[in-house]
N, C-alpha and C positions, 0 to 999 in steps of 0.2 A: 404429105411427104413429097418433096420434089427431088428429082436426081441432080447429080453434080453438073451434068452437061446443061441442064435447063437453068440452073442457078449461076452458071458461068464459073463454078468452082472446078479446078483441076488438081488432082493428086499429083504427087511427084512421079508416079508411074505413067501418067498421061503425057509427060514431056517426052520429046525425042531423046534418044540416047545421048547425043551430044549436048543436050540442054541440061541434063542432070548434073548437079555439081560434082558428084564423086567421079562419074565417068569423065566429065570434062577435065578434072584435075589429073586423072590417070592418063589421058590422051595428050593433053597439051601442057601440063605442068600448073603448079598453083598460082604462078604469076598472072595468069589471064582471068583468073575468077575475081569477081567483086567481093566487097566485104561481106555482103549478104550471103553470097554463095559459100564463102568460107565458114561462116557462122553456122550455115545450114548443115554443113558436113559435120561440124562438131555436135550440133544438136541432135542430129540423126533422123528425126521424125517430127511431123508437125502435130497438130491437134484436130479434133473433129471440126470439119468445115474449113480448115486452113492448113495448106500444105507447108512444108517446112521452110522454103524459100520466103513465102509470104510472112511466116512467123519471124524469120530472121530480119526481114524489112522492117516489120513492126517494132521488133526489138531495138533496132537502130534508130527509128523515129522516136520511140519513148524515151530514150536515153540521150537524145540530141546528137546522134552520130557516134563514130568509133571512139572519139575521145571521151564522150560521156560514158561509154560502156566500159572503158578502161578504168574509169573512176568509181565504178560500182562494185561493191563487195559481194560475197556470195549470198548474204542475207537479202541485200537489195535486189540481186538478180532472182532470187527465189520468189520474191514478191511480184516480179513482172509477169504480166499476163502472158499465159502459154508455156511458162518455165515452171516445172516441178523441181523438187529437190535434186534429182538425178541430172537433169539437163543443166540446172543452174550450177551444180557442182563440176560437170565436165567443162562448162564454159569458164568458170572461175579458175580452174586448173590450167586451161589452155592459155588464159590471160597471164597468169602467173609464170608459166613457161616462157612466154614471149618476153616478160619483164627480165627473166634471168639470162636470157641468151647473151647480151653483152658481156657477161661475165665469163663466158666460156672463152678460153685463150689457149686451146690445145694443152700441151703438157707443161707449159711455162706458167709459172706464177706471176700475176700482174705486177708491173713495176709502178710504184706509187710515188715517185720522186717529183712529179709535176702535177700542178692543178688540172691541166688538161687530161692527163692519164687517170686521175681519180674521177673526173667528171665522165670520162669515156667509160669507165669501169661501172659507175653507178647510174648513169643516165637512164638506162632501160628500166632499172628498178623503181626509180622515183616516178617515172611517166604515169600520169593519171592518178596519183595518190592524192586523196583528199584530206589526209591528216599527216601531222609532222612525224618523222622518224629520225632518230639519231643513229648513225652507223659509226662503229669504232673499228678501224682497220689496223691491224698490228703488222709492223714491218721489221725485217731483219736488217743487219747492218748495210745491206746492199739496196736497200729500199724496196724490197719485194714482199708481197703479202705473205703473211703467215696465217695458216688456219683459214677460217671463215669469218667474215665481219659478224660482230655482236650488234644486234639491232634492239634499240629502245623505242617502243612504240609510244606514241603520244596523242594529243588531240589535235583540233584544228589550229591551235595558236602555240602550243608549247609541248615540251617532252620532259616529264618527270624522271629524275634520276639521282642517284647518289654518286659523287665524284669517286668514291672508292671503288664502286662497280665498274667505272670506266676502265680501270687498270687490271682487273681480275684476270682476263685472258693473256694480257701482255705479260704479266708475271709469270703465268703458267707456260707460255710459249717462248720465254726468255727473248722477248722482243727488244730491239734497240729503239724503236720509235713508234708512235701512234699517230694516225691520221683520223680525224673526225670529219664527218659529212652529215648534214641534215638538210631537209627540203623546206621551202616556204611554199605551201599551196596556194598562197595568195597571188603568186606569179612575180613577186619582187624578190630578187636575190640579195638585196641589201641586208647586211647583218644588223639586228636590232641592238639598242644598247645593253640589253640583258644577254643577248648572244655574245657581245664583246667581254662583258664582265664575267660570265660563266667560263668563257674560253681562257681567260687570264688565270682564273682560279685553277682550272684543269692544268694549264701549262706550269704552274707553280707546283702543283701536286705531282706532275710527271717528273719534274725536276728532283724533287725529294725523294723519288724512287729510282733515280739514275736513268730515267727514260727522258726521251724528248718528244715534245709535241710538234710534229713536223708541220702540220697545217690544219686548218678547220675550213672546209669548203661549204659554202651555202649554195644550194641548187634550187632553181625555180624554172621549170620547163627547160628550155634551150639556153638558159643563161646561168651563170655561176659566178661566185665571188670567192677569191682565195684571201682568207684573213691574213695569211702570212705575207702574201705579196702586197696586201694593203697596210702591212705594219700594224696589225691589230692584236697580235699574239702577247704583247707586253715585253717586258725586258727579258 
């Protein structure tokens, strides 16, 4: 058995105070920390023979950087070397909070009257998603969000849903209009022919319920396409 010094291994306690991520954050603020140091704080501790900073660096390497880590779900994280259920859950929760932050807008309900506003509201949530999701946002007569978005999870290529389910919350909330948004994990925001056909069916269903489909936004990374702006919602 060799000691840590001989093998070159240093525990987090061997680091100088200002080198330890937690102390560094408290003294200088989170902005000065590297991605690995921030992850180390969330993970809390390392494993036998690997301190928490090295564990965090290895985690980033295994997933191809921060972007890959954002795409990993809780089950994938749990399969990562060095992460058990507790650490995987903590990291997955932190990633989800980061996605939700763009939705925080003080006490004001988000205004959904422009494609840019809808994209700004949802971009953080869709970041790093490896599967499609359809979000249904209900709006009042002034175009402000009512309640919280209804989310329909899907696969890599599609989202299964029944058109009647799209309007369930809109009817309950007495909404005036509905905005749809879904992501394309492929990285291309161009609506597919099926996207267009389904959207026109949904627009017709909305009209029969005295609702208006205001827009359907397709989001891919930092790009988006407004189907309303492109004239794809139908008559």
